[in-house]
C-alpha angles and dihedrals in degrees: 000000000000123000107233141115114303091218089061096055116102099191137072118256141151129227125197121175148128104206107109090208092055093046090050088050094049094049095044125085143180090281099030138055124200122186115192115207117182112217098204133052090244090070127206138294115208126193123174132179106196124189126171139183142156095007093310128105132194126196124190104199128189123188138188118191135016129292148146119236109206113200135198115177139177096175125105098232134126127220122207113200115208108177121205094184138346133036139270137182117216121200107217109182092322095316120110121229116187119205128201137157084278097047132041131180142219116208137170114243092227090057101041108096103174146352117217116194140167117201155270088064137142127188137167113226124202114206117197130158127231092246093059092049093046090047093054093043091051089052091049092048097033086223135092121265133196140192132024127315102235093211118198097251103219116084121190106226098181096080146341125032094345093056088046092051090049094049092044094048091049090052092048092047091052091045090054098050120114112302090354122146102259093055090071097035103073096173093046089045093054092046089053095046096044088048092054094051092046089048089057094045094048098042108031112075113244143152093280098043094105088054091054094044094045113109107245107245122210109278112246115248095245093053090048092050090049090052091048091049093049091051093050091048107036099130094050122091094252122189128208090246090055090050093048092049093050090048094054093237142091125263095253092052092046093052093046088050094051091046091054101037105029097026091231142062124282091248091052089048092051092054088049090058093044094052089052091053091049091052094050092050093047088053091055099030120146120231091258096058126090133198091249093054091049095045091049092050091058098044105270106126096159107073099191092050093045093050091053094047088047094050090047088053104039105023095239141063119275088240090059092054090048092054090054089052108137088228092056097043098042110117115241120259 
């Protein structure tokens, strides 16, 4: 089997091995390195059933023996540990988080330094990237967000949201197994995965929780007029002065209104809308259209910066979205 980041796989597979070097290779990727060090002479046995779909991965891992998994990562992914039995200690930036069947954990890969376990142990791990979490949160808030989430790591698995997340993840993992129902039901699969991500965002405390829980006040008229003006003129080179004039307010008042009701600046919100427009056109692009042409149409003249912003927002390169266009993938006849 290929040695690559588990979270980049899109299929279902099973790994069963005892060689620490092989386990290290399997768990490592282009942006992360894992080194497995058994702590007893009996070594370690590792079995993993991995399934992935729609930018979400789930790995059911079973261990026999004791080992330390040292972790160096540059990727922007989050790991949610949901133990079935056994215990593990996770080193998160020097702090120790202990997991058990009663307590799970959510940690950022970049902050996770090591995992210490003593088998027998089994846990289900959800792997989700920052872009997916940010994208779903932006859809829920109808506003751009930036930065990490700073989740409180501990998750109570005995009741409430934590138990629901564990049960939902287990059902999704079963549904994504080889030849299982969700593999051939893309609409239901997307609904399931999106629902799990939204459940995590709504129920696990993080930096944006207060924004999600805040009652949505009526949008002031000048902010609504500015949004309507942006939507009607997305492909034009708008300035903040033009937007303020169309809204019937001054620049300062407009900026304050967007900060309060859209959680961002007018300029950032305009880019948020334009990226959406690019995404939709790429999804329905005709064979003659290119990424560069579409990006320029919607006000993105710098291809490198645009590609980085697009990947951060949608979790893939604009060229990948273009390749999946319904016009390009439609069979002839």
